[in-house]
N, C-alpha and C positions, 0 to 999 in steps of 0.2 A: 773891208773884211778885217775883224778884229784879231789880234794874236796875243798870245802870252809872251811876255817879255824875257829877255836875257840879258844879263850883264855880259860884257865882252869876255871872251875866254881868258884875257889877261887876269881877270879877278880870281881865277883858279890856279894862277901860277903858270899859265900856258901862253905866253905872250902872243899877240897877234902876229908878230913877225914869224913865229914858227908855222902858223897856219897859213899865212900868206905864201911862205916858201913852198909849203906842202901843196898848194893849189897850183903851183907853177912846175911841179914835178912831171916828167914825162912817164909814160906807161911803164910798169913793172918789166915788161918784156923787152925794153929798149936797152940793149947791151951797153950802148955808148952813153947812157945816162950816168951822171955822178951819183954816188951814194945817196939814198934817201935820208933825211933826218928822221930821228925817232918820232913815232906817231905820238900825239898827246894821249894821255889816259883817259881823259874826261873832257867833254865839250858841252857846254850849256846850249840848249836849243830854244829858238823862238818858233812856236807852233800856231798854225791857223785855226780859227773858229769858223764853222760853217753856220750860216744863220737860216737853216730851213725852217719853214713855219711850223712844223710839228714840235719844235724844240721848246723848253722851258725858258722863262724870262727873268732877268734880273737875278736877285739873290735866291731866287727858288731853283736856279739852274747850276748844278755843280759845274758844268762847262764854263759858265760865266764867272763863277767864284774861282776856279782854278786860274782862268785867264787874268782875272783882276789881281789875284795874289801873285802871279807871275810878273804883272806889271809893276811890282813893289809898292802895293797899296793902292792901285787904282780902283775905280768903282765898278761894279758890275754893270755890264752893257745891258740896256733895256730891251734890246731887240731879242727876237727868239734865238737863243744860244743852244744849238742842237748837238754839234759834234766838235770835238777837239781832235785835230788830225796830228800824229806824230809820225813822221816818216818821209819817203822821197817821192810819193805819187804825184806826177806833174800837175794834177788839179790843185794841189795845196801842199807843196813841199815845205818842209821845216828848213830853217836857216840857222847857221852858226853865227852870223852877224848879218846886218842889213843888206850887204852886198855879197854874201857867200852862202849859196844854198847847200843843204846837206846832200842833196842829190848830185850836185856838181863835185862836191868835195869827196864824196864816196867814190865817184867815177874816176877821179884823179888819183885816188889812194885806195886801190882794191886790196891792199894788205889789211886794211882796217876791217874788211869783211871776213878774212880768214880764207885760206887757199879753197877749201871744199865749197864754201858759200859763193865765192867769186866764180869758180869753174861751173857751178850748177846754175846760177841765176845771172851771169853775165854782168857782173860788176854794179849790181843795185841791191839795196835792201830787199828781201824776198817777203817782208811783212810790213803791214800798215797797222799802227796802233792808234786807238781812238779812245775817248770817253763820249758817252751818249746820255743826253738828258731829255727824256722823251715825255712831252706833255700830252700829246695825242697820237693816235695810232699812226705808225708808218704804212707805207703801201703794202698790199698783198703782193709778194714779189718771189722771185727765185734768182739764183745766180748760176750762169752757165758754166758748164764744163769747158776744158781747154778747147777742144775742136769747136764747139758752139761759139765760144767766146771769139775765136779767130774769124769765124764765118760772120758773126753779127758786126764786129769791128770793121771788116772789110766792106760790108753792105751798107751799114749805117753808122759811120765813124762819129757823127755828131751826137748820137744816143748812146753808143757803146764806145767809150773813149780809149779803151785799150784791149789787147788780144789775150788777156790773162784770165784765168779762172779765179774764183773768190770764195774758196771755203772760209768760214768765219766762226768765231766763238765769242760768246757773250758771258762775262762774269759779272754776276749782280752785285751791285754796291749797296742798293736799297731793294725792297721788294720790287720784283720786276715780272711783268707779265707779257705773254707773247701767244700768237697762234703759230703752231709749227707742225707740219706733216699732216696727212689725212687721218681722220679718225676711223676707228675700226669699222668693220661691215655692219655689225649689229646696231652700233650708234647711228651709222648713216640710214639704215632701215628705219630705225626710230624717228629720225628726222623726216623721212618721206611719209611716215604714217601720221606725224603729228604736226607738221608744219606745211599746211596746204599752199602757202605762197611759194615755198621753194618747189613743192611737186609741181605746181602749174608751170613753172619756167623750165624745169627739168623736162617735162613732158611725160605723159602716161606710159607711153611705150618704153622710153629709156628707163624710167622708174621702176617699171614692172621687171625689166631684166635685172636691175640691181636688187630688187626685192626678193626675187626668186633665187638668185644665185647662191650656191653654197661656197664656203671658203676656198675649197680646191677646185671644185666643179670639173671633176675629171681632167684635171691638168690645165684647163683654160684659164682659171683664176678669175679674181674679181676685177682686176686692173682694166681691162678693155670696158667693161661696163661702168665703172667708176669714172674713167676718162670721158667717156660719151655723156654721162650725166653732168659732170662738172663743166665740160665744154659747153653744153646746151644752156646752162645756167649763165656762164660768164659771156656768151655772145648774145644773150637776149637783147632786144632793143631797149632803149632807155625809157621810153613809155611804158612798156611793160614792167620793167624793173621798178619804176617809181610808183606805179599802181599796186604792185605786189608789196612793196615796203609800207605803203600808205595802209594797205589792209592788215599787214602784220602788226603795225603800231596799234591800230583801232582794236584788233582782236586781243592783243595782250594787255591793253589798258582795261578791256572789260574783264578778262580772266584774272587779272592781279587783284581784282576785288574779292575773288573767291578762292584763290589759291596763291601759293607763293610761286613766283617765277624761278625758273631754273638759273644757274650761273650763266649758261649760254645765252638764254633769252635776255637777262639783264645786260649782257655784254653787247648784244647786237642792238638794243636800244640805245646803248651808250654810243656806239659806232654811228648809229643814225644820226645823233645830234652833231657829231663831228663831221660826218661826210653825208648829208642828207641826199637820198635818192640814188646813192652809190651801190653798184652791185656787189661791191666787197662786204656790204652789211649782211646780205643774204649768204655769200660765200663763206662767212664765218662759221656757219653751221656745219661745213664740211671738215674743219680742222680741229686738231687737238688744242685745248686750252691749256696753257702751261704757266704756272706760277713758280718763280724762282725765289728763295730766301737769300739774303745776304750772304755771299760766299759760295753759292751754287752756280753751276755753269751749264750752258747749253752750246752744243756744237752742231753747226748746220753745213752739210756738204752740198756738192753741186746738185742743181735741179730739184731741190726740196723747197716746197712752198712754206712761206712764213710771214709773219708780220709782227713786229715788236709793238706793244700796246701802251705800256706805262712803266715808268720808273727810270732808274740811272743804272748804268753798267760801264765796265771797261770791256772794250771790244777789240779783238785781234784778228786779222784776216790776211790772206795773200794780197800782195800789192796790186789791188784793182779796184775800180769803181763801177763794174759792170752790174747793173740791175735790170732785170725784166720785170716790168710792172704790169698789173691787171685790175687794180681795184684800190680803193680808199687813197686816192691820190689826185691831185690836179695836174701831175706831170704826164709825160708821154707814157701812153699805154700800148703794150704790144701783146694784145690778148692771145692771138693765135699762137705766137711763139711760146708764150707760158704754157698754154694748154698742151702743146705738143712736146714740150721738153720735160715735163715733170716725170719723176719716177713712179708716182702713183703708189709709193710703199705706204703701208697702214700699220705703223707702229708708233707708240708712244715714245718720244724721244728720251734718250738716257740723259739723266742729270748728272753732271759731273761734279763730285765733291771736292776734288783736289786731293793731292797726295803730300803729306809732310816729307821734305827732303833734308831738312835740318832744323834745329831749333828756330821758331819763329818764322819759317819759310814753307809756304804750301805752293805746290806746282799743279798747273792744269795742262794736260798734254793732250791735244786733240789727234785726230787721225789724218794727219797731213804733215809734210816735212817742212812747211814754211815757218811755222812758229809754235811757240809755247808761251804761257804766261805764268810768272811767279808773283805771289802775294807775300810781302814782307810786313810783319807786325811786331814791332820791337817795343817792350817795356822801356821806360826811361832808364838810362845808364847801361842798357843791354847792347851787345854788338853782335854783328854776324859778318862772315866774310864769304864772298862768292869767289871761288877759286877760278882761275883763267879757264875760258871756254873758247873753243876755236871758232867762234862766231860773234857777231855784233850784238849789242843790247841797247835797248832804250829804257830808262828809268823815269817814272813819274812820282813825285812826292805828293801824296794824296792829302795826308794830314800830319801835324806834328812838326817837331824840329829835331835836328841832329847834325852830324858831320859825316862827309864821306871822303874816303882817300882812294884813289884809283892808280894803279901801276906804280910808276916810279916818282909820281909827283910828290914833292917833299912836304908840301902844306896841306892841311886838311881845308876842305871847302864847307862852308855852313850850308845847311839844307833847310828849306821851309816849304810849306804848302805851295804848290803850283810850279816848283822848280822841275825842269825836264832836262835830262842829260843823255848825250849818245856816248856810249863806250865801245871803243874798238875791240876786236878780237883778241885773245890772249891777254887780257887785262884782268888783274886781280882787283876786286872791289871790296872795301871794308867800310860798313855802315855802322854808326852808332847813334842811339837815340839820346836826346837830352831834353831838358824842358819838363814841364809838369805832367804831360800825358804821353800816351803811346805814339810812336812814329809809324805811319803806314805808307808804303811804297808799292808800286807795281812795276814789274820789269817785262818787257818783251823781248824775246830772243828766238833764234832758230831752234827748231825741235831738236832736243838732246839726243833723241834716238837717232836722228839723221847724222848728227855730229860724232856720235860714238863709234 
């Protein structure tokens, strides 16, 4: 597992002795404990890279470039570099030094989380911060709500490694495409009319119910018919799916000579090349096709189907790695769980633009307490100050150079691409851009609405 590198905290004027002493501190509620030394204001992190096969490779991967830059000039890893994880999830926790994990340090220093965060989330970071570099589609998936996460973790802990829910938000760094949520009823009816390969697997009886249903249908609604049709497709046997996809390819090849294919048709042909014979190729017809421009964001709540398709993004989520998959993947599939858990809502997802909170800073605030994301874009010579907040933060330097000063640390630390820092609660942070171009950073923190 590759990781972005970190100089020892001593390089920021935070002698390792202070961190070492902090690691030996007893819990805050131990009345017999000696007074705790002051928390450092800023700590450099080493963060893990996940080498999933859908990731981009080498210099084409933002994840690889950030990891290499963090290694103080190392070369990009030529393996697929899919995700950079910044946080405390046990699958890939960040570290302050080779033998000091952020997870352990936070558990021993709950004051770094702030009182409200420590009380709500039990002495751990409530968010997991990531960078994603997507070369080919991720699985058709959904993330369980808390109750389902607990049940799945208890039943199959090898597949579902924690008991937490996983709302998430993706902020596009490049053009970013995804499937997200079910398409509207009229679009689905058009699919059943014009894509005979899907109609065949859904079945004429279930298709007829969906074709004739009205939006409200006297209070019954579309959802039960949509669920039945989608489930029939997803549980179809592999031979039938493979035959249907072969027919689809042949038909579209012929029709492309006399008409322009739709965006969705072009998409499914692209997916077929990535995952030949996979039912997810046909399932794509059921979902909204979403394209984000750089700076736009997408929030995905519990039990909503989605699949990231291409591009690079900043992602933030609750601290969880629970994924229920059912297509476009070689990994474990839990088709019946996915089909039963989905909301079957039919709305095009809201595209978040972010809200300016001060000069050079844009904030993305999702519908969950665990996290928010700030985007800092500072022209050379400009500075910005983040007032102390009662929760922890993680900063990632995406591009450019500058300086950072946090809390009472007397010396300014240099910033460059790939640097990642943990900042405890109640710490003022001042950032200043230097060098020829703009300095770009992202910050993950606990949702300000929860902290206010």
